[in-house]
C-alpha positions in Angstrom: 26.6 48.0 0.9 24.2 49.1 -1.7 20.8 47.8 -0.5 19.2 44.4 0.4 19.3 41.9 -2.4 17.4 38.9 -3.6 18.8 35.4 -3.3 22.1 35.4 -5.3 23.2 32.8 -7.8 26.5 31.1 -8.2 28.5 30.4 -11.3 31.8 28.9 -12.6 35.0 30.6 -11.8 36.9 33.0 -14.0 39.8 35.4 -13.3 40.6 38.3 -15.6 42.7 41.4 -15.2 45.2 43.7 -16.8 48.3 44.6 -14.9 49.2 48.3 -14.4 52.1 49.7 -16.5 52.8 46.4 -18.1 54.3 45.0 -14.9 53.2 41.4 -14.6 53.8 41.4 -10.9 51.1 39.0 -9.9 49.2 36.1 -11.4 46.3 34.4 -9.5 44.0 31.9 -11.1 40.7 30.7 -9.6 40.3 26.9 -9.8 37.1 25.8 -11.5 35.4 23.0 -9.6 33.0 22.0 -6.9 35.4 23.0 -4.1 35.9 26.5 -5.5 39.4 26.5 -4.0 41.9 29.1 -5.0 45.3 28.1 -6.5 47.6 31.1 -6.4 50.8 31.1 -8.3 53.3 33.9 -8.2 56.0 34.3 -10.9 58.3 35.8 -8.3 58.3 35.3 -4.5 57.3 38.6 -2.9 58.3 39.2 0.7 56.1 41.4 2.8 57.4 44.9 3.4 58.7 45.5 6.9 56.0 48.2 7.4 52.9 47.8 5.3 51.3 51.0 4.2 48.3 51.7 6.5 45.0 50.2 5.1 41.8 52.2 5.4 38.8 49.9 4.9 35.5 51.6 3.9 32.0 50.1 3.8 29.3 51.0 1.2 26.1 52.9 1.3 24.3 52.7 4.7 27.1 50.3 5.8 28.7 50.3 9.3 32.4 50.2 9.9 31.8 46.9 11.6 31.1 45.4 8.1 34.8 45.7 7.5 36.0 44.0 10.7 36.4 40.5 9.1 38.7 42.1 6.5 40.6 43.9 9.2 41.0 40.6 11.2 42.1 38.7 8.0 44.9 41.2 7.3 46.0 41.2 10.9 46.1 37.4 11.1 48.3 37.5 7.9 50.9 39.8 9.3 49.6 43.3 9.1 50.2 45.2 12.4 47.0 46.2 14.1 48.2 49.8 14.3 48.3 50.0 10.5 44.6 48.9 10.0 41.7 51.3 10.1 38.0 51.1 9.4 36.1 54.3 8.6 33.1 55.8 6.9 31.9 59.3 6.2 29.4 61.3 8.2 26.5 60.0 6.1 27.5 56.4 5.7 28.0 57.0 2.0 24.4 58.2 1.4 25.3 61.9 0.7 26.9 63.5 -2.4 30.0 61.3 -3.0 32.1 64.3 -3.8 31.5 65.5 -0.2 32.2 62.0 1.1 35.5 62.1 -0.8 36.4 65.4 0.9 35.8 63.8 4.3 38.0 60.8 3.1 40.8 63.2 2.4 40.7 64.4 6.0 40.8 60.8 7.2 43.7 59.9 5.0 45.7 62.8 6.4 44.8 61.8 9.9 46.1 58.3 9.4 49.3 59.6 7.8 49.7 61.9 10.8 49.1 59.0 13.2 51.3 56.4 11.5 54.0 58.6 9.9 53.4 56.9 6.6 53.7 58.7 3.3 50.7 56.8 1.7 47.8 54.6 2.5 46.0 51.7 0.9 42.2 52.2 0.3 40.2 49.0 0.4 36.7 50.1 -0.6 33.3 48.4 -1.1 30.3 49.3 -3.2 29.4 53.1 -3.1 32.7 54.0 -1.3 34.6 52.8 -4.3 33.4 55.9 -6.1 34.1 58.3 -3.3 37.6 57.0 -3.1 38.1 57.3 -6.9 36.9 60.9 -6.7 39.4 61.6 -4.0 42.3 60.2 -6.0 41.2 62.0 -9.2 40.2 65.4 -7.9 41.4 66.0 -4.3 45.1 65.1 -4.2 44.8 61.4 -3.5 47.2 60.6 -6.3 50.0 61.7 -3.9 48.7 60.0 -0.8 47.3 56.7 -2.0 49.6 53.8 -3.0 47.0 51.2 -3.8 43.3 51.4 -4.6 41.2 48.2 -4.1 37.6 48.1 -5.2 35.1 45.4 -4.1 31.9 45.3 -6.1 32.0 49.0 -7.2 29.2 50.4 -9.4 31.8 52.2 -11.6 29.5 52.2 -14.6 26.2 52.3 -12.8 23.7 49.6 -12.0 20.3 48.6 -13.2 19.5 47.3 -9.7 19.1 50.8 -8.4 16.1 50.8 -6.0 17.7 53.2 -3.6 17.2 56.6 -5.2 16.1 58.1 -1.9 19.9 58.6 -1.3 21.9 61.2 -3.2 24.8 58.7 -3.7 22.5 56.1 -5.3 21.2 58.8 -7.7 24.8 59.3 -8.7 25.4 55.7 -9.8 21.9 54.7 -10.8 22.8 54.7 -14.5 26.1 54.7 -16.5 25.6 58.2 -17.8 24.8 60.2 -14.6 26.7 63.5 -14.5 28.7 62.2 -11.6 29.9 59.0 -13.3 30.4 60.7 -16.6 32.8 63.2 -15.1 34.5 60.5 -12.9 35.1 58.2 -15.8 36.2 60.8 -18.3 39.8 60.9 -19.5 41.0 57.8 -17.7 39.3 55.5 -15.2 42.6 55.0 -13.3 44.0 58.5 -12.7 47.5 58.8 -11.4 48.2 55.1 -12.3 51.9 55.9 -12.5 51.7 56.3 -8.7 48.6 54.3 -7.7 48.0 50.6 -8.3 44.4 49.7 -9.1 42.7 46.4 -8.3 39.0 45.6 -8.8 37.1 42.5 -7.7 33.7 41.6 -9.0 31.4 38.6 -9.1 28.9 37.1 -11.4 27.0 36.2 -8.3 26.5 39.9 -7.4 23.0 41.0 -8.5 23.4 44.5 -6.9 25.9 45.7 -9.4 24.4 44.8 -12.7 25.7 44.2 -15.2 28.7 42.4 -13.6 31.3 44.2 -15.7 30.1 47.6 -14.4 32.6 46.8 -11.5 35.6 46.8 -13.9 37.9 49.8 -14.5 39.8 50.2 -17.8 43.5 50.0 -17.0 43.1 48.3 -13.6 43.9 44.7 -12.6 40.4 43.4 -12.8 39.5 40.0 -11.1 36.3 38.1 -11.8 34.9 35.8 -9.1 31.7 33.7 -9.4 29.9 32.5 -6.3 30.4 35.6 -4.1 27.4 37.9 -3.5 27.5 41.7 -3.2 27.5 41.3 0.6 30.0 38.5 1.3 32.6 39.4 -1.3 34.4 41.5 1.4 34.6 38.5 3.8 35.3 35.8 1.2 38.6 34.0 1.7 39.4 33.9 -2.0 38.8 37.6 -2.5 40.8 38.6 0.6 43.8 36.5 -0.6 43.7 38.2 -3.9 43.7 41.6 -2.1 46.6 40.6 0.2 48.7 39.2 -2.7 48.1 42.3 -4.7 49.1 44.6 -1.9 52.4 42.7 -1.3 53.2 42.5 -5.0 52.8 46.3 -5.5 54.7 47.3 -2.4 57.7 47.2 -4.6 56.2 50.1 -6.6 55.8 52.3 -3.6 58.0 51.0 -0.7 56.3 51.8 2.6 58.3 54.5 4.3 57.7 57.0 7.0 58.0 60.7 6.6 57.5 63.8 8.6 53.7 63.8 9.4 51.5 66.5 8.0 51.2 69.5 10.3 47.5 69.0 10.8 45.6 65.7 10.9 42.5 67.4 9.5 44.0 69.5 6.7 43.7 67.7 3.4 46.6 67.8 1.0 46.5 70.5 -1.7 43.7 69.8 -4.1 44.4 69.6 -7.8 40.8 70.4 -8.6 38.3 72.4 -6.6 35.1 70.3 -6.1 32.2 71.6 -8.2 29.7 73.7 -6.3 26.3 72.0 -6.4 23.6 74.6 -5.6 20.4 73.7 -3.6 16.9 75.0 -4.1 14.1 74.8 -1.5 10.7 75.7 -3.0 7.2 74.4 -3.5 6.8 71.9 -6.3 4.8 74.5 -8.3 7.7 77.0 -8.0 10.2 74.4 -9.0 8.2 73.6 -12.1 7.8 77.3 -12.9 11.6 77.9 -12.5 12.4 75.0 -14.9 14.0 72.7 -12.2 11.1 70.2 -12.5 8.2 69.4 -14.8 4.6 68.2 -14.6 4.1 64.6 -15.7 0.7 65.4 -17.2 -1.1 63.9 -14.2 -0.5 66.7 -11.7 2.7 65.4 -10.2 6.0 67.2 -10.3 9.2 65.3 -11.5 12.7 66.6 -11.0 14.4 67.4 -14.3 17.1 64.9 -15.4 16.5 62.3 -12.6 12.7 62.2 -13.1 12.3 61.7 -9.4 8.7 61.9 -8.2 8.4 65.0 -6.0 4.7 64.6 -5.3 1.8 66.7 -6.3 2.4 69.8 -8.3 1.1 72.2 -5.7 2.2 75.4 -3.9 2.0 73.9 -0.4 5.0 72.2 1.2 8.7 72.4 0.3 10.9 70.1 -1.7 14.7 70.5 -1.6 16.4 69.9 -4.9 20.2 69.8 -5.6 21.5 70.6 -9.0 24.1 67.9 -9.9 24.5 68.6 -13.7 23.2 70.6 -16.7 19.4 70.6 -16.1 19.8 67.6 -13.8 18.3 67.8 -10.3 17.9 65.3 -7.5 15.8 65.3 -4.3 18.1 66.0 -1.3 16.5 66.4 2.1 19.9 67.5 3.5 20.2 70.4 1.0 21.0 73.7 2.6 
C-alpha cells in the first residue's frame, strides 16, 4: 500500500507485455467489454509442477500481512499447498530505507528455503515492496534464490502522487530520478533475467502510481489492466489469474526441486554487492545548514538538501535527524542512529 487514494476511475482493457528471453510461453488477453471478463488462451497446455516453488507475498508501505490473505487463499484454492504459501513484511512495514528492507527479505527467503527445502522462491510483491524485492535480487544474491518476481502496482519509475514523504521509503520513490531509483534502474531493470522471470501488473485505474507506465519494467512481461485500483489489484480475479498462469508457465524455466536446506534460516546467501552505507546526522537545523546538509529557504526555515524536505525553523534548538542517501541528498529520518 502506498497511501490512501481519491476515488479511482475505470477504463477500457488493454494487455501488453514482452516475454523474457524470447520465450512466448504465455499469452493472455483481456476482453474489452462491459463485463470485463478475462479470456485466457495458452499456446501450450502447461501442467502445474508437482511442487510449486514457495510463494512469499509482501504488502506495500504501511500495509499489513493480512492484506495478502486473499491472494494466499486464491493460490491455495487453485492447487498451491498451504505449506508453500507465506505472507510477510519487514520490521517497518516498508516505511524504512528499502535497502534495509531488502536485507530483511533476504533473511526471510532463506528461512522459507530452510523450512520447505526448496531451491528458490517466488516473490509476489505490491507497491513499495516491489522495490525492496528488486533491490534484493540485484544486490543481495536474490538472483540465485528467486525463480519468479511478480510486481503489483510498483512505483518503479517514481510517482507524482507522493504525499507520503514522512516515510524514508516514499522519499526513495517520490520521483523518477531519486538516488535510490537511479541506482536500482541502472544497467538493466530486470537483473539476472536468465534465472529470474519478471512479471508486472499495472492499471490505468491506479492513481497512486502515476503515470501508469511507471509500474512497467523494461524487459519484463508487462500487463496492463484498466478498472483495478491501487488497492484492489492484489485481490482482483483477473490479476490473480494472470499471476497464476505466469507462475505455471515459467516453472519449466526453473523446475521446483528440493535441495539440502541452508545451514541457518537467518543467514542470507552470499551478497554480490555490499549495500551502501548511508550515514546519519543528528543536529540542530542551524548546524545542518552550517555543515551544508541543509539550506535556508530565505524565510527562516531549513530545507534538507536534495529532497527539500521542510525541517522547521532554522534555529539552534531541537534536533533533526538526517540520513544521506546520495550526493548532497538528505532525507529526514527519525529512526536514524
